[in-house]
N, C-alpha and C positions, 0 to 999 in steps of 0.2 A: 731205775738205779741212777743215782747221780754221778757226775764226772768226778774222777779222782782228785783230791786236794793237791797232790803232787804235780798234776798237769796244769792246774789252775783253770780260770774260766775260759770258754771258747769265745773268741772274738775273730771275726773275719778279717783277714789281713787287708783286703781290698777296701773294706770300710774303714779301717783306721787311717789308711792313706788318704781317703777322701775327706775325712774329717780334719786331718792335719793341714790340708789345703785351705780350708775355710775358716774364717775368724769367728770368734764366740759371739753369739748374739745376732749374727747376720741372718736374715730372713730366707736365705737360700735353702731349698729343700734338697737334701742329699738322698738320692734314691738308692734303695738296697733291696735285695732279694734274700738276704741272709737272716731269715726269721729265727734261727737257732742261736744266733749271737747273743751273748749276754751284755747287758748294759753296764758300762764301767763308768767311773767318775769322769773320765775324759770326755764322755759324750754329753754331759749335762750342758744345757744351754743351746744346743744344736736342734735344728728341725730336720728329722728323718722322714723319708717317704718310704714306708714299709710296705712291700708287696703282699696283697692278700690272695693272689691267684688271678685277679681281674684287673686291679688298678693299684696304684700306690696311695696309701692312706698317710696323710701328713700328720706327724706326732711331734710335739715339743717335748724334749727330754728334760726332766726335772730330777731333784735328788731323791725323791721317794721311789723312783723307778730302778734305781742302781741295784744290780743283783738279779733283776728279772730278765726275761728274754724278750726280744724285739717282737716276736710273733704274739705275744700275749696282748699287745695293744693294737693289733690289726686283725679283727675277726674274719675268718674265712666264709662263715655262713651267715645268711640273714634269715632271722626267724620272723615270719609274717604273723601267722596265727593258725590255730587249729580250726579247720572248716567243718562243714557238715550241717546236717539238719538241726541238731541240738544246739550248735553254736548260733545259728540263725534265729532259732526260737529265743534263746537267752538274750540276744542282742535286741530283739523286738520288745521283750519284757522290760529291759533296762530303759529303752527308749520311751516306753509308756509311763514307767515310774518318774522319769525325768520330766515328762510333759505334765503329769498331775500336779506336782507342787507348784509349778509355774502358773497354772490356772487357779489354784486354791486361793492365793492371796487376792486375786481380783474379786472373787466372790465375797471374801471376808471384808474387803474394803468397801464394797457396794452395800453390805448389810447395815453397817452403822449409819450410812447416809440415809437409807430408807427409814430407819428408826427415828431420825431427827426430823424427817418431813411429817410424820404422823402426828 
């Protein structure tokens, strides 16, 4: 359920104070833990370090981000890939397919040269 229009968007008060202290376009990273804060037009042009639970991810605020929440731009989980026996077999098949086309042009290139020698 979304926030009431009467209340307006939620922006962390400490974050607003930090932004007001820094000049626009300055490369200083403003660290914040307020992932639920909405990005406002006043934040555009600043570089924010959004905490993802382990580290601060540096994000430059642009106009297209206005209205979204800060947490959308700092993912908290890192997807590596699904593992297991099937995944290994598929990876081996893909590697073999990549190796075959690389060998094929060498054989094709050698065939015309042999024809000219005869």
